[in-house]
C-alpha angles and dihedrals in degrees: 000000000000093000094304123132122258127191137232120196118191105212145116090208114203098007118113116248095231090116088059114192093010097060111078142093144161139263118208120216120206123222092268089060091251134115120293113281109256095239090064093057091079090053091049091050093050093049094047092050096051106127098203139026091252091053090049093051091047091051091046092052089050091054092048091051097043094046094040092232116184101224091188087078116081121258112230125192131177112196140181141168140215125235099281111124091228089062091078093062094041092053089049089053090048091052090051089052093049090050092049090054094042091239124155114247132195117192111215091184124213109349145127124286093242091053090055090051088051091050093052093053093042092051094049095046097043113135092007131110087253094057108161097195143288110323097238139083087253089056090053095051093043093051094050097041095047092052092046094051091049091051095051098038111128094015130112113288111264120244116239115280122219114221123196100208095192090234086279143115090288087076090066094046094045091050091053092045089053089060093050093048089058098202095315084114115011110215122204109198124210132178095031099148095128094158097048110106116248093000096113109115090344108149089335142066135073096293092051092051093047095045099040095033093217142093120284103259090239090065096047094100094030106059117077124206110277094016115124123226139169141201129220123203125237097282096028101246096115128063133194124182127197145158141190118244123223090277091053093251116150119243121189122211104196135176092289090055091047091051092050093048095046099040094051090049093051092047089054092049093050090051093046089051090055093244102112092113093049106035118054119198120204138176127221121205139167128230088266091068111112111260091231091058091050091051092048094049097041089061090060110033143352115297123197125192120211138173119288115276134079093248090062092048093047094050093048092048089058089068092067125073085236114013122193120195133169129163114222087249090068101259114130151095144193123261123207110196116233090247090052092050089051090049091052091050093051102035115117110214117215099204137036089248091055090048092053093048091048091051090051092051092050091049090050089059087059096041095052120074098224096186097073144335107301119187095202094046091045090048091056090047091054091048091052092053093046089050094049093045095040087229128161120200088270095058091044092049091050094063084095137341116247117238111238110257141181134202120205129182122214120194111223136182095238122012090192089074087072114074127173142195138184094058091316092300096115133045119227093177136075087040117239096016094102093057089053090051091049091049091053093047092053090062092066129069106253089357118174129162138166136172130211134177119247115252094221111031140031097266134108118219119218121201124188137169136181139164092262123053096225091051092050089053092046093048092049094052094043090053089046087055090054090051092048092050091047094048096045089220130180109293088227088063096051110126104270095231086067099049 
């Protein structure tokens, strides 16, 4: 890596810790502070699967040769872990590996994944014109809190925000952030039992809220109608907002809703700053984005659809001057291109209104963690927009009405028999199956459905949406039936609605 620092985060993110010691993994951070470049994943797989020391050394030498790595330059790694007990042993193994390779290691301790991404970029840009901030946790919190305070100065005081910390490392970070915010946004933390065995992500957290589409049980008697709340995931890189209406009915504000809120706000700021002809804002989604969100956004700015996976979204967002991306699961961020940041720094506003909007845009570049999705940074971003718009959860939710949707999983013998194109929205194999899916979807008002193979297990995921909930469910299971019939899967695995 040419002497630059890379990062290693020991975490299994949103997964529950019910498997205890068995459930953990790592995320690798490249020198830009972003996710590992896809081409390196094959190398990582080969190295991790080496059965003997000799095989490992042979594979390592092959990587060095193929990638033309200058091993005379020092290897530098900053690493951290979340609160899982197994992280202690994994970090110890990592340290042994660094010592064996004579690499320099810096232990960032127990922290969130986004903070580690921040540290990598801050370390590698230190004392350069592109300096990202002080390379410490304190630098991270100071940067975000300073920008947030500037953005909400002079506005109505914000009501307290309830945060479900998923009994994970986000509880530690949110508690520290609360101190830096100094009452500019009072945070009330729930699910903070980081030392309780098997509590991580159990019946709480962003993934629970998104999957179950309901409140974490621990908040049932805590959240009042109209009060806004949010959930982090285990390593605090996903965010899910929600509220209860006056009848006590749960309303989820997911990544699609966050993208719509944030993108529209940034478009307005760019226009108010007099930069609409120079700075183009775009949104990147996947096929899983709700069709209503795509329709809402497409009427306001360019929308691009890419294959599932944050690395695809992040890369596509880099092609806009300002690129907004959020997966429906709540993972996302906003990217300001280097040329756009330079333009903002040098632009001369001609009116007080333009000057104010320009200042807000510059502060947003400091508030947003542009290296990766960051639940705490995104939370502050959402709160800024709600403050500027004087929105409650109800007004935010009313930007558009989600189409009812359903996700079904079908176990198959060989997922590789299912191949897609057009950002995974159309099947090219097995032949003829896509036309059957399209024919089914046309029978439902607002019907849309696609299927895609899992990247990690022999299952095919079926997504469907329609104007009416019962029709979305029916469409999903009828398409699942088509997949099942095509795959000739185990009868025990047939979708239960078809038994």
